[in-house]
C-alpha positions as CSV (number, residue, x, y, z in Angstrom):
1,X,140.3,9.0,123.3
2,X,142.0,5.7,122.5
3,X,145.3,5.5,120.7
4,X,145.6,3.4,117.5
5,X,148.8,2.1,119.0
6,X,146.9,0.5,122.0
7,X,147.4,-3.3,121.9
8,X,143.6,-3.7,121.9
9,X,143.1,-2.0,118.6
10,X,143.2,-4.0,115.4
11,X,143.4,-3.0,111.7
12,X,143.9,-5.2,108.7
13,X,145.4,-4.7,105.2
14,X,143.1,-6.3,102.7
15,X,144.8,-7.5,99.5
16,X,143.4,-7.4,96.0
17,X,141.8,-10.7,94.9
18,X,141.2,-9.7,91.3
19,X,143.6,-9.1,88.4
20,X,145.0,-5.7,87.6
21,X,142.7,-5.5,84.6
22,X,139.7,-5.4,87.0
23,X,140.7,-3.0,89.8
24,X,144.1,-1.7,88.9
25,X,145.8,-3.7,91.7
26,X,147.8,-6.9,91.2
27,X,146.5,-10.0,92.8
28,X,147.8,-10.0,96.4
29,X,148.8,-6.3,96.3
30,X,147.6,-4.3,99.4
31,X,144.3,-2.6,98.5
32,X,142.4,-1.5,101.6
33,X,143.2,-0.5,105.2
34,X,140.3,-1.9,107.2
35,X,139.0,-1.9,110.8
36,X,139.0,-5.4,112.2
37,X,135.7,-4.8,114.0
38,X,133.4,-2.9,111.6
39,X,132.9,-2.1,107.9
40,X,135.3,0.9,108.0
41,X,137.9,0.9,105.2
42,X,139.9,3.2,103.0
43,X,141.5,2.5,99.6
44,X,145.3,2.5,99.5
45,X,146.6,4.5,96.6
46,X,150.0,5.7,95.3
47,X,148.8,9.2,96.0
48,X,148.5,10.3,99.6
49,X,145.3,8.5,100.8
50,X,143.3,8.7,104.0
51,X,144.7,6.7,106.9
52,X,143.7,5.3,110.2
53,X,142.5,8.6,111.5
54,X,140.0,9.0,108.7
55,X,138.4,5.6,108.9
56,X,134.6,6.1,109.0
57,X,133.8,3.5,111.7
58,X,130.3,2.2,112.3
59,X,128.5,4.1,115.1
60,X,129.0,1.5,117.7
61,X,132.5,0.3,116.8
62,X,134.8,0.2,119.8
63,X,137.6,1.6,117.7
64,X,135.6,4.6,116.5
65,X,137.6,7.1,118.5
66,X,141.0,5.5,118.1
67,X,143.4,8.2,116.8
68,X,147.1,8.6,116.2
69,X,149.2,10.7,118.6
70,X,149.6,13.3,115.7
71,X,145.8,13.6,115.3
72,X,145.2,13.9,119.0
73,X,147.9,16.7,119.3
74,X,146.5,18.7,116.4
75,X,142.7,18.3,116.6
76,X,141.7,17.9,120.3
77,X,140.6,20.7,122.5
78,X,143.4,22.4,124.4
79,X,146.1,21.4,121.9
80,X,148.4,24.2,120.6
81,X,146.9,24.0,117.1
82,X,143.2,23.7,118.1
């Protein structure tokens, strides 16, 4: 399993390109967390929102299994919480 902190992983923050009246975000305000290599993205909200671990990567994306240390410690086989 690859770490999201590995220098070869890339994620982008996409900013709103429309006025607040259209999407609720000011022009230039961070709107999405996106994978730099596929169509995976999650909407950034004021409420807790999904993060890097929840990105639904395309099936053949090289970052599909990139996870944070926290996720790896809590959800992989053999971890104390698994």
